[in-house]
Backbone and ligand atoms as CSV (ligand in chain L), in Angstrom:
chain,resi,resn,atom,element,x,y,z
A,1,MET,N,N,-29.551,81.116,-136.476
A,1,MET,CA,C,-29.795,81.426,-135.058
A,1,MET,C,C,-31.040,82.283,-134.900
A,2,THR,N,N,-31.895,81.892,-133.973
A,2,THR,CA,C,-33.037,82.738,-133.617
A,2,THR,C,C,-32.913,83.065,-132.138
A,3,ASN,N,N,-33.714,83.955,-131.683
A,3,ASN,CA,C,-33.699,84.296,-130.261
A,3,ASN,C,C,-34.473,83.290,-129.418
A,4,GLU,N,N,-35.241,82.449,-130.109
A,4,GLU,CA,C,-36.050,81.480,-129.372
A,4,GLU,C,C,-35.263,80.195,-129.118
A,5,PRO,N,N,-35.197,79.755,-127.884
A,5,PRO,CA,C,-34.533,78.473,-127.635
A,5,PRO,C,C,-35.368,77.360,-128.257
A,6,SER,N,N,-34.719,76.476,-129.013
A,6,SER,CA,C,-35.485,75.463,-129.738
A,6,SER,C,C,-35.804,74.238,-128.890
A,7,SER,N,N,-34.941,73.905,-127.950
A,7,SER,CA,C,-35.206,72.741,-127.092
A,7,SER,C,C,-34.502,72.931,-125.760
A,8,PRO,N,N,-34.954,72.190,-124.752
A,8,PRO,CA,C,-34.334,72.340,-123.426
A,8,PRO,C,C,-32.833,72.048,-123.462
A,9,VAL,N,N,-32.397,71.197,-124.376
A,9,VAL,CA,C,-30.981,70.839,-124.483
A,9,VAL,C,C,-30.133,72.098,-124.704
A,10,CYS,N,N,-30.697,73.069,-125.433
A,10,CYS,CA,C,-29.973,74.306,-125.739
A,10,CYS,C,C,-29.656,75.130,-124.497
A,11,TYR,N,N,-30.378,74.879,-123.417
A,11,TYR,CA,C,-30.090,75.645,-122.202
A,11,TYR,C,C,-28.790,75.169,-121.550
A,12,GLY,N,N,-28.358,73.965,-121.911
A,12,GLY,CA,C,-27.101,73.428,-121.394
A,12,GLY,C,C,-27.059,73.418,-119.887
A,13,ALA,N,N,-25.958,73.906,-119.347
A,13,ALA,CA,C,-25.741,73.862,-117.901
A,13,ALA,C,C,-26.784,74.689,-117.152
A,14,GLY,N,N,-27.427,75.594,-117.864
A,14,GLY,CA,C,-28.423,76.455,-117.224
A,14,GLY,C,C,-29.784,75.803,-117.101
A,15,ALA,N,N,-29.922,74.596,-117.640
A,15,ALA,CA,C,-31.240,73.945,-117.616
A,15,ALA,C,C,-31.731,73.745,-116.186
A,16,ASP,N,N,-33.017,73.957,-116.029
A,16,ASP,CA,C,-33.615,73.748,-114.714
A,16,ASP,C,C,-33.786,72.249,-114.503
A,17,ASP,N,N,-33.105,71.710,-113.486
A,17,ASP,CA,C,-33.141,70.270,-113.257
A,17,ASP,C,C,-34.547,69.740,-113.024
A,18,SER,N,N,-35.399,70.548,-112.393
A,18,SER,CA,C,-36.743,70.059,-112.106
A,18,SER,C,C,-37.527,69.864,-113.403
A,19,TYR,N,N,-37.197,70.660,-114.427
A,19,TYR,CA,C,-37.823,70.504,-115.740
A,19,TYR,C,C,-37.479,69.143,-116.323
A,20,MET,N,N,-36.270,68.664,-116.055
A,20,MET,CA,C,-35.797,67.397,-116.596
A,20,MET,C,C,-36.229,66.194,-115.741
A,21,GLY,N,N,-36.974,66.414,-114.701
A,21,GLY,CA,C,-37.390,65.326,-113.826
A,21,GLY,C,C,-36.449,65.109,-112.657
A,22,TYR,N,N,-35.395,65.898,-112.582
A,22,TYR,CA,C,-34.460,65.798,-111.461
A,22,TYR,C,C,-34.897,66.749,-110.338
A,23,ALA,N,N,-34.433,66.437,-109.143
A,23,ALA,CA,C,-34.733,67.311,-108.011
A,23,ALA,C,C,-34.013,68.645,-108.198
A,24,SER,N,N,-34.663,69.717,-107.798
A,24,SER,CA,C,-34.032,71.038,-107.873
A,24,SER,C,C,-32.949,71.127,-106.796
A,25,ARG,N,N,-32.094,72.137,-106.911
A,25,ARG,CA,C,-31.043,72.343,-105.908
A,25,ARG,C,C,-31.653,72.471,-104.513
A,26,ASP,N,N,-32.744,73.220,-104.402
A,26,ASP,CA,C,-33.395,73.407,-103.097
A,26,ASP,C,C,-33.924,72.090,-102.532
A,27,GLU,N,N,-34.507,71.285,-103.395
A,27,GLU,CA,C,-35.027,69.979,-102.948
A,27,GLU,C,C,-33.892,69.080,-102.481
A,28,ILE,N,N,-32.794,69.091,-103.232
A,28,ILE,CA,C,-31.637,68.264,-102.861
A,28,ILE,C,C,-31.064,68.735,-101.529
A,29,LEU,N,N,-30.941,70.049,-101.384
A,29,LEU,CA,C,-30.401,70.575,-100.118
A,29,LEU,C,C,-31.308,70.224,-98.940
A,30,ALA,N,N,-32.605,70.325,-99.139
A,30,ALA,CA,C,-33.547,69.982,-98.059
A,30,ALA,C,C,-33.405,68.507,-97.682
A,31,ALA,N,N,-33.294,67.646,-98.704
A,31,ALA,CA,C,-33.168,66.205,-98.448
A,31,ALA,C,C,-31.839,65.894,-97.754
A,32,LEU,N,N,-30.753,66.514,-98.220
A,32,LEU,CA,C,-29.437,66.255,-97.620
A,32,LEU,C,C,-29.387,66.740,-96.177
A,33,ASN,N,N,-30.002,67.888,-95.905
A,33,ASN,CA,C,-30.020,68.391,-94.525
A,33,ASN,C,C,-30.882,67.520,-93.616
A,34,GLU,N,N,-31.995,67.014,-94.155
A,34,GLU,CA,C,-32.840,66.113,-93.368
A,34,GLU,C,C,-32.068,64.834,-93.031
A,35,LEU,N,N,-31.345,64.315,-94.019
A,35,LEU,CA,C,-30.525,63.118,-93.798
A,35,LEU,C,C,-29.400,63.406,-92.812
A,36,LEU,N,N,-28.789,64.577,-92.937
A,36,LEU,CA,C,-27.702,64.958,-92.022
A,36,LEU,C,C,-28.197,64.992,-90.575
A,37,GLU,N,N,-29.359,65.591,-90.371
A,37,GLU,CA,C,-29.912,65.664,-89.005
A,37,GLU,C,C,-30.227,64.265,-88.475
A,38,ALA,N,N,-30.685,63.389,-89.358
A,38,ALA,CA,C,-30.993,62.007,-88.965
A,38,ALA,C,C,-29.713,61.241,-88.625
A,39,GLU,N,N,-28.675,61.426,-89.436
A,39,GLU,CA,C,-27.400,60.732,-89.190
A,39,GLU,C,C,-26.730,61.232,-87.915
A,40,ARG,N,N,-26.860,62.548,-87.678
A,40,ARG,CA,C,-26.301,63.101,-86.442
A,40,ARG,C,C,-27.020,62.485,-85.241
A,41,ALA,N,N,-28.330,62.353,-85.349
A,41,ALA,CA,C,-29.100,61.712,-84.282
A,41,ALA,C,C,-28.629,60.269,-84.104
A,42,GLY,N,N,-28.451,59.561,-85.214
A,42,GLY,CA,C,-28.001,58.170,-85.162
A,42,GLY,C,C,-26.630,58.047,-84.521
A,43,ALA,N,N,-25.722,58.935,-84.898
A,43,ALA,CA,C,-24.364,58.911,-84.340
A,43,ALA,C,C,-24.404,59.147,-82.837
A,44,ARG,N,N,-25.251,60.070,-82.416
A,44,ARG,CA,C,-25.336,60.378,-80.981
A,44,ARG,C,C,-25.981,59.244,-80.188
A,45,VAL,N,N,-26.981,58.618,-80.772
A,45,VAL,CA,C,-27.615,57.461,-80.118
A,45,VAL,C,C,-26.590,56.338,-79.971
A,46,ALA,N,N,-25.842,56.072,-81.052
A,46,ALA,CA,C,-24.874,54.975,-81.029
A,46,ALA,C,C,-23.756,55.253,-80.024
A,47,LEU,N,N,-23.303,56.504,-79.960
A,47,LEU,CA,C,-22.231,56.856,-79.016
A,47,LEU,C,C,-22.695,56.667,-77.568
A,48,ALA,N,N,-23.866,57.206,-77.260
A,48,ALA,CA,C,-24.401,57.082,-75.899
A,48,ALA,C,C,-24.677,55.615,-75.559
A,49,SER,N,N,-25.173,54.868,-76.537
A,49,SER,CA,C,-25.503,53.456,-76.302
A,49,SER,C,C,-24.251,52.623,-76.108
A,50,ARG,N,N,-23.229,52.946,-76.876
A,50,ARG,CA,C,-21.979,52.200,-76.786
A,50,ARG,C,C,-21.416,52.285,-75.369
A,51,LYS,N,N,-21.545,53.457,-74.767
A,51,LYS,CA,C,-21.034,53.671,-73.412
A,51,LYS,C,C,-21.876,52.968,-72.359
A,52,SER,N,N,-23.190,52.899,-72.599
A,52,SER,CA,C,-24.083,52.409,-71.544
A,52,SER,C,C,-24.456,50.936,-71.676
A,53,MET,N,N,-24.328,50.378,-72.881
A,53,MET,CA,C,-24.768,48.994,-73.061
A,53,MET,C,C,-23.712,48.020,-72.543
A,54,GLN,N,N,-24.107,47.168,-71.617
A,54,GLN,CA,C,-23.165,46.234,-70.991
A,54,GLN,C,C,-22.834,45.053,-71.897
A,55,ASP,N,N,-23.845,44.592,-72.621
A,55,ASP,CA,C,-23.675,43.445,-73.516
A,55,ASP,C,C,-22.711,43.833,-74.650
A,56,VAL,N,N,-21.603,43.087,-74.757
A,56,VAL,CA,C,-20.553,43.428,-75.732
A,56,VAL,C,C,-21.054,43.349,-77.175
A,57,ARG,N,N,-22.067,42.503,-77.403
A,57,ARG,CA,C,-22.612,42.401,-78.766
A,57,ARG,C,C,-23.252,43.720,-79.184
A,58,PHE,N,N,-23.971,44.334,-78.234
A,58,PHE,CA,C,-24.603,45.624,-78.538
A,58,PHE,C,C,-23.568,46.749,-78.617
A,59,SER,N,N,-22.634,46.746,-77.665
A,59,SER,CA,C,-21.669,47.859,-77.659
A,59,SER,C,C,-20.759,47.812,-78.888
A,60,GLU,N,N,-20.410,46.600,-79.358
A,60,GLU,CA,C,-19.596,46.476,-80.570
A,60,GLU,C,C,-20.394,46.936,-81.799
A,61,LEU,N,N,-21.666,46.557,-81.837
A,61,LEU,CA,C,-22.543,47.007,-82.926
A,61,LEU,C,C,-22.612,48.538,-82.944
A,62,MET,N,N,-22.773,49.118,-81.762
A,62,MET,CA,C,-22.901,50.570,-81.658
A,62,MET,C,C,-21.603,51.284,-82.055
A,63,ARG,N,N,-20.473,50.639,-81.806
A,63,ARG,CA,C,-19.190,51.211,-82.221
A,63,ARG,C,C,-19.154,51.333,-83.756
A,64,ILE,N,N,-19.573,50.256,-84.416
A,64,ILE,CA,C,-19.581,50.233,-85.891
A,64,ILE,C,C,-20.581,51.261,-86.439
A,65,VAL,N,N,-21.783,51.267,-85.862
A,65,VAL,CA,C,-22.830,52.175,-86.336
A,65,VAL,C,C,-22.406,53.629,-86.124
A,66,ARG,N,N,-21.829,53.891,-84.970
A,66,ARG,CA,C,-21.396,55.263,-84.654
A,66,ARG,C,C,-20.346,55.752,-85.656
A,67,ALA,N,N,-19.376,54.881,-85.997
A,67,ALA,CA,C,-18.325,55.261,-86.953
A,67,ALA,C,C,-18.933,55.575,-88.321
A,68,ASP,N,N,-19.881,54.740,-88.751
A,68,ASP,CA,C,-20.498,54.968,-90.060
A,68,ASP,C,C,-21.376,56.212,-90.063
A,69,GLU,N,N,-22.167,56.384,-89.018
A,69,GLU,CA,C,-23.054,57.559,-88.983
A,69,GLU,C,C,-22.226,58.848,-89.006
A,70,ALA,N,N,-21.087,58.833,-88.306
A,70,ALA,CA,C,-20.208,60.015,-88.304
A,70,ALA,C,C,-19.633,60.247,-89.703
A,71,ARG,N,N,-19.315,59.155,-90.374
A,71,ARG,CA,C,-18.782,59.249,-91.738
A,71,ARG,C,C,-19.811,59.885,-92.681
A,72,TRP,N,N,-21.084,59.489,-92.532
A,72,TRP,CA,C,-22.129,60.048,-93.413
A,72,TRP,C,C,-22.448,61.496,-93.047
A,73,CYS,N,N,-22.325,61.833,-91.779
A,73,CYS,CA,C,-22.473,63.248,-91.382
A,73,CYS,C,C,-21.443,64.097,-92.116
A,74,ALA,N,N,-20.185,63.618,-92.137
A,74,ALA,CA,C,-19.106,64.359,-92.797
A,74,ALA,C,C,-19.356,64.436,-94.303
A,75,MET,N,N,-19.760,63.308,-94.895
A,75,MET,CA,C,-20.009,63.277,-96.345
A,75,MET,C,C,-21.146,64.232,-96.711
A,76,LEU,N,N,-22.248,64.179,-95.961
A,76,LEU,CA,C,-23.409,65.032,-96.269
A,76,LEU,C,C,-23.058,66.508,-96.100
A,77,SER,N,N,-22.300,66.827,-95.047
A,77,SER,CA,C,-21.874,68.214,-94.827
A,77,SER,C,C,-21.020,68.698,-96.000
A,78,ARG,N,N,-20.120,67.825,-96.444
A,78,ARG,CA,C,-19.253,68.154,-97.580
A,78,ARG,C,C,-20.077,68.418,-98.845
A,79,GLN,N,N,-21.048,67.556,-99.094
A,79,GLN,CA,C,-21.869,67.690,-100.305
A,79,GLN,C,C,-22.749,68.952,-100.241
A,80,ILE,N,N,-23.238,69.270,-99.054
A,80,ILE,CA,C,-24.054,70.478,-98.892
A,80,ILE,C,C,-23.197,71.714,-99.155
A,81,ARG,N,N,-21.969,71.707,-98.635
A,81,ARG,CA,C,-21.053,72.835,-98.872
A,81,ARG,C,C,-20.680,72.943,-100.347
A,82,ARG,N,N,-20.524,71.793,-100.992
A,82,ARG,CA,C,-20.182,71.775,-102.421
A,82,ARG,C,C,-21.292,72.441,-103.237
A,83,LEU,N,N,-22.529,72.337,-102.740
A,83,LEU,CA,C,-23.663,72.989,-103.408
A,83,LEU,C,C,-23.790,74.456,-102.992
A,84,GLY,N,N,-22.830,74.925,-102.209
A,84,GLY,CA,C,-22.799,76.332,-101.839
A,84,GLY,C,C,-23.701,76.703,-100.679
A,85,ALA,N,N,-24.099,75.722,-99.878
A,85,ALA,CA,C,-24.984,76.006,-98.733
A,85,ALA,C,C,-24.299,75.631,-97.418
A,86,LEU,N,N,-24.926,76.009,-96.332
A,86,LEU,CA,C,-24.402,75.676,-95.007
A,86,LEU,C,C,-25.127,74.453,-94.459
A,87,PRO,N,N,-24.373,73.461,-93.963
A,87,PRO,CA,C,-25.010,72.267,-93.390
A,87,PRO,C,C,-25.802,72.618,-92.130
A,88,SER,N,N,-26.941,71.976,-91.952
A,88,SER,CA,C,-27.731,72.158,-90.731
A,88,SER,C,C,-26.917,71.703,-89.520
A,89,ARG,N,N,-27.108,72.377,-88.411
A,89,ARG,CA,C,-26.402,71.971,-87.183
A,89,ARG,C,C,-27.344,71.286,-86.212
A,90,ARG,N,N,-28.554,71.060,-86.647
A,90,ARG,CA,C,-29.551,70.448,-85.756
A,90,ARG,C,C,-29.379,68.926,-85.686
A,91,THR,N,N,-29.917,68.372,-84.599
A,91,THR,CA,C,-29.956,66.920,-84.434
A,91,THR,C,C,-31.413,66.480,-84.552
A,92,GLY,N,N,-31.664,65.447,-85.339
A,92,GLY,CA,C,-33.021,64.964,-85.549
A,92,GLY,C,C,-33.708,64.560,-84.246
A,93,ALA,N,N,-35.030,64.714,-84.217
A,93,ALA,CA,C,-35.833,64.368,-83.030
A,93,ALA,C,C,-35.721,62.888,-82.681
A,94,PHE,N,N,-35.237,62.115,-83.635
A,94,PHE,CA,C,-35.026,60.676,-83.433
A,94,PHE,C,C,-34.146,60.407,-82.207
A,95,TYR,N,N,-33.184,61.296,-81.978
A,95,TYR,CA,C,-32.254,61.093,-80.845
A,95,TYR,C,C,-33.004,60.962,-79.520
A,96,GLY,N,N,-33.856,61.940,-79.228
A,96,GLY,CA,C,-34.602,61.930,-77.970
A,96,GLY,C,C,-35.527,60.727,-77.848
A,97,ARG,N,N,-36.159,60.404,-78.964
A,97,ARG,CA,C,-37.093,59.267,-78.953
A,97,ARG,C,C,-36.355,57.961,-78.684
A,98,ALA,N,N,-35.162,57.817,-79.287
A,98,ALA,CA,C,-34.379,56.594,-79.079
A,98,ALA,C,C,-33.866,56.508,-77.639
A,99,MET,N,N,-33.413,57.650,-77.095
A,99,MET,CA,C,-32.833,57.637,-75.754
A,99,MET,C,C,-33.893,57.430,-74.664
A,100,ASP,N,N,-35.161,57.633,-75.027
A,100,ASP,CA,C,-36.246,57.339,-74.092
A,100,ASP,C,C,-36.414,55.833,-73.884
A,101,ILE,N,N,-35.818,55.052,-74.770
A,101,ILE,CA,C,-35.927,53.589,-74.674
A,101,ILE,C,C,-34.689,53.061,-73.946
A,102,ASP,N,N,-34.896,52.448,-72.775
A,102,ASP,CA,C,-33.763,51.994,-71.965
A,102,ASP,C,C,-33.239,50.621,-72.374
A,103,ASP,N,N,-34.155,49.734,-72.735
A,103,ASP,CA,C,-33.745,48.369,-73.050
A,103,ASP,C,C,-32.875,48.347,-74.315
A,104,PRO,N,N,-31.638,47.786,-74.213
A,104,PRO,CA,C,-30.705,47.798,-75.351
A,104,PRO,C,C,-31.291,47.168,-76.619
A,105,ARG,N,N,-32.004,46.049,-76.425
A,105,ARG,CA,C,-32.555,45.361,-77.598
A,105,ARG,C,C,-33.645,46.207,-78.246
A,106,GLU,N,N,-34.539,46.757,-77.410
A,106,GLU,CA,C,-35.633,47.589,-77.933
A,106,GLU,C,C,-35.088,48.850,-78.609
A,107,ARG,N,N,-34.048,49.429,-78.012
A,107,ARG,CA,C,-33.465,50.643,-78.611
A,107,ARG,C,C,-32.810,50.316,-79.957
A,108,THR,N,N,-32.177,49.154,-80.037
A,108,THR,CA,C,-31.532,48.746,-81.287
A,108,THR,C,C,-32.582,48.495,-82.369
A,109,ILE,N,N,-33.710,47.909,-81.982
A,109,ILE,CA,C,-34.819,47.705,-82.931
A,109,ILE,C,C,-35.294,49.065,-83.455
A,110,PHE,N,N,-35.420,50.029,-82.554
A,110,PHE,CA,C,-35.854,51.379,-82.928
A,110,PHE,C,C,-34.818,52.044,-83.836
A,111,LEU,N,N,-33.549,51.861,-83.499
A,111,LEU,CA,C,-32.460,52.426,-84.313
A,111,LEU,C,C,-32.503,51.837,-85.721
A,112,ASN,N,N,-32.753,50.550,-85.814
A,112,ASN,CA,C,-32.812,49.897,-87.120
A,112,ASN,C,C,-33.983,50.400,-87.953
A,113,ARG,N,N,-35.074,50.743,-87.274
A,113,ARG,CA,C,-36.221,51.310,-87.976
A,113,ARG,C,C,-35.824,52.670,-88.577
A,114,GLY,N,N,-35.051,53.426,-87.815
A,114,GLY,CA,C,-34.543,54.711,-88.305
A,114,GLY,C,C,-33.618,54.524,-89.502
A,115,GLN,N,N,-32.781,53.492,-89.415
A,115,GLN,CA,C,-31.861,53.206,-90.512
A,115,GLN,C,C,-32.622,52.799,-91.784
A,116,SER,N,N,-33.735,52.074,-91.606
A,116,SER,CA,C,-34.559,51.700,-92.761
A,116,SER,C,C,-35.225,52.920,-93.382
A,117,TRP,N,N,-35.611,53.866,-92.536
A,117,TRP,CA,C,-36.192,55.124,-93.024
A,117,TRP,C,C,-35.165,55.851,-93.899
A,118,VAL,N,N,-33.911,55.856,-93.450
A,118,VAL,CA,C,-32.838,56.508,-94.212
A,118,VAL,C,C,-32.669,55.835,-95.578
A,119,VAL,N,N,-32.703,54.511,-95.591
A,119,VAL,CA,C,-32.557,53.778,-96.858
A,119,VAL,C,C,-33.704,54.125,-97.813
A,120,ARG,N,N,-34.926,54.193,-97.271
A,120,ARG,CA,C,-36.077,54.557,-98.125
A,120,ARG,C,C,-35.916,55.962,-98.683
A,121,LYS,N,N,-35.446,56.894,-97.847
A,121,LYS,CA,C,-35.209,58.277,-98.295
A,121,LYS,C,C,-34.176,58.302,-99.414
A,122,LEU,N,N,-33.090,57.542,-99.212
A,122,LEU,CA,C,-32.013,57.506,-100.205
A,122,LEU,C,C,-32.506,56.888,-101.512
A,123,ASP,N,N,-33.269,55.807,-101.425
A,123,ASP,CA,C,-33.784,55.139,-102.621
A,123,ASP,C,C,-34.713,56.056,-103.409
A,124,ALA,N,N,-35.454,56.902,-102.690
A,124,ALA,CA,C,-36.360,57.837,-103.366
A,124,ALA,C,C,-35.583,59.003,-103.981
A,125,LEU,N,N,-34.505,59.388,-103.314
A,125,LEU,CA,C,-33.742,60.561,-103.763
A,125,LEU,C,C,-32.819,60.245,-104.948
A,126,MET,N,N,-32.160,59.092,-104.894
A,126,MET,CA,C,-31.100,58.800,-105.883
A,126,MET,C,C,-31.516,58.922,-107.355
A,127,PRO,N,N,-32.680,58.386,-107.746
A,127,PRO,CA,C,-33.045,58.521,-109.169
A,127,PRO,C,C,-33.261,59.979,-109.588
A,128,ARG,N,N,-33.404,60.868,-108.619
A,128,ARG,CA,C,-33.668,62.279,-108.928
A,128,ARG,C,C,-32.397,63.138,-108.866
A,129,VAL,N,N,-31.257,62.471,-108.617
A,129,VAL,CA,C,-29.983,63.196,-108.520
A,129,VAL,C,C,-29.163,62.963,-109.785
A,130,ARG,N,N,-28.849,64.024,-110.483
A,130,ARG,CA,C,-28.071,63.912,-111.720
A,130,ARG,C,C,-26.565,63.947,-111.447
A,131,ASP,N,N,-26.178,64.705,-110.436
A,131,ASP,CA,C,-24.769,64.880,-110.082
A,131,ASP,C,C,-24.121,63.529,-109.745
A,132,GLU,N,N,-23.109,63.148,-110.528
A,132,GLU,CA,C,-22.534,61.799,-110.384
A,132,GLU,C,C,-21.789,61.587,-109.068
A,133,VAL,N,N,-21.094,62.628,-108.624
A,133,VAL,CA,C,-20.330,62.507,-107.372
A,133,VAL,C,C,-21.285,62.329,-106.200
A,134,LEU,N,N,-22.305,63.167,-106.144
A,134,LEU,CA,C,-23.302,63.059,-105.072
A,134,LEU,C,C,-24.007,61.711,-105.146
A,135,HIS,N,N,-24.369,61.305,-106.357
A,135,HIS,CA,C,-25.077,60.041,-106.544
A,135,HIS,C,C,-24.251,58.869,-106.011
A,136,ALA,N,N,-22.958,58.849,-106.327
A,136,ALA,CA,C,-22.078,57.762,-105.890
A,136,ALA,C,C,-21.969,57.734,-104.361
A,137,ASN,N,N,-21.900,58.909,-103.759
A,137,ASN,CA,C,-21.824,58.989,-102.293
A,137,ASN,C,C,-23.104,58.482,-101.638
A,138,LEU,N,N,-24.232,58.847,-102.207
A,138,LEU,CA,C,-25.524,58.409,-101.643
A,138,LEU,C,C,-25.690,56.902,-101.803
A,139,ARG,N,N,-25.172,56.366,-102.924
A,139,ARG,CA,C,-25.283,54.924,-103.149
A,139,ARG,C,C,-24.467,54.154,-102.107
A,140,LYS,N,N,-23.254,54.648,-101.824
A,140,LYS,CA,C,-22.406,54.017,-100.797
A,140,LYS,C,C,-23.104,54.060,-99.436
A,141,MET,N,N,-23.700,55.209,-99.154
A,141,MET,CA,C,-24.398,55.381,-97.871
A,141,MET,C,C,-25.565,54.391,-97.759
A,142,ALA,N,N,-26.309,54.208,-98.836
A,142,ALA,CA,C,-27.443,53.272,-98.826
A,142,ALA,C,C,-26.953,51.836,-98.645
A,143,GLU,N,N,-25.883,51.482,-99.378
A,143,GLU,CA,C,-25.339,50.117,-99.286
A,143,GLU,C,C,-24.864,49.803,-97.872
A,144,LYS,N,N,-24.127,50.735,-97.279
A,144,LYS,CA,C,-23.582,50.500,-95.939
A,144,LYS,C,C,-24.712,50.458,-94.903
A,145,HIS,N,N,-25.751,51.244,-95.132
A,145,HIS,CA,C,-26.894,51.176,-94.226
A,145,HIS,C,C,-27.549,49.799,-94.283
A,146,ARG,N,N,-27.673,49.257,-95.484
A,146,ARG,CA,C,-28.263,47.918,-95.616
A,146,ARG,C,C,-27.410,46.877,-94.878
A,147,THR,N,N,-26.104,46.997,-95.002
A,147,THR,CA,C,-25.191,46.071,-94.312
A,147,THR,C,C,-25.379,46.173,-92.799
A,148,ASN,N,N,-25.422,47.404,-92.297
A,148,ASN,CA,C,-25.548,47.601,-90.847
A,148,ASN,C,C,-26.925,47.191,-90.316
A,149,ILE,N,N,-27.950,47.350,-91.141
A,149,ILE,CA,C,-29.293,46.903,-90.747
A,149,ILE,C,C,-29.280,45.385,-90.548
A,150,ASP,N,N,-28.639,44.663,-91.466
A,150,ASP,CA,C,-28.543,43.198,-91.361
A,150,ASP,C,C,-27.719,42.790,-90.136
A,151,LEU,N,N,-26.626,43.513,-89.909
A,151,LEU,CA,C,-25.761,43.243,-88.765
A,151,LEU,C,C,-26.542,43.430,-87.451
A,152,ALA,N,N,-27.270,44.531,-87.368
A,152,ALA,CA,C,-28.066,44.820,-86.171
A,152,ALA,C,C,-29.170,43.782,-85.998
A,153,GLU,N,N,-29.760,43.386,-87.110
A,153,GLU,CA,C,-30.833,42.380,-87.072
A,153,GLU,C,C,-30.299,41.077,-86.468
A,154,ALA,N,N,-29.081,40.705,-86.849
A,154,ALA,CA,C,-28.463,39.486,-86.333
A,154,ALA,C,C,-28.250,39.597,-84.814
A,155,VAL,N,N,-27.792,40.746,-84.358
A,155,VAL,CA,C,-27.570,40.961,-82.907
A,155,VAL,C,C,-28.906,40.933,-82.168
A,156,ILE,N,N,-29.916,41.556,-82.757
A,156,ILE,CA,C,-31.249,41.587,-82.137
A,156,ILE,C,C,-31.784,40.153,-81.969
A,157,GLN,N,N,-31.625,39.339,-83.011
A,157,GLN,CA,C,-32.089,37.949,-82.960
A,157,GLN,C,C,-31.320,37.140,-81.904
A,158,GLU,N,N,-29.996,37.348,-81.927
A,158,GLU,CA,C,-29.106,36.614,-81.013
A,158,GLU,C,C,-29.410,36.951,-79.562
A,159,ALA,N,N,-29.705,38.221,-79.313
A,159,ALA,CA,C,-29.936,38.681,-77.943
A,159,ALA,C,C,-31.381,38.440,-77.500
A,160,GLY,N,N,-32.202,38.004,-78.452
A,160,GLY,CA,C,-33.621,37.772,-78.116
A,160,GLY,C,C,-33.722,36.527,-77.291
L,1,LIG,FE,FE,-27.910,56.149,-90.471
């Protein structure tokens, strides 16, 4: 035994994740909070749209999207707390921008663009997350977003 650590492996659980190519705790928390604010915005857009959209195809789509966005808000909040931090209570600026669009089809197109942004964020984040539980949750979130993007795309085409 010497006092000098011979390799990063010797640091064990204390190893700095950023040294290993993984995102640091702060980076992960920042990304999760950004996603949480985006999902909260999405949930609020879908809820308001569901109430106001007359076309049943749009309102049914918004019901599904709203349920999923709320689910991811809960998951992200849980994961942030698990990391010992407080979840952001803010709503992403996306909400106001989406609600400025009155036409149901145009708003849905805008919402889908937001959902694609979330998928890109998740795809960039996942390879940098070592934590298996968090990784599995983010993967589910990305998969379901892809499903809902396709579903919305079908409604957009149909209503065009
Ligand atoms: Fe979303």
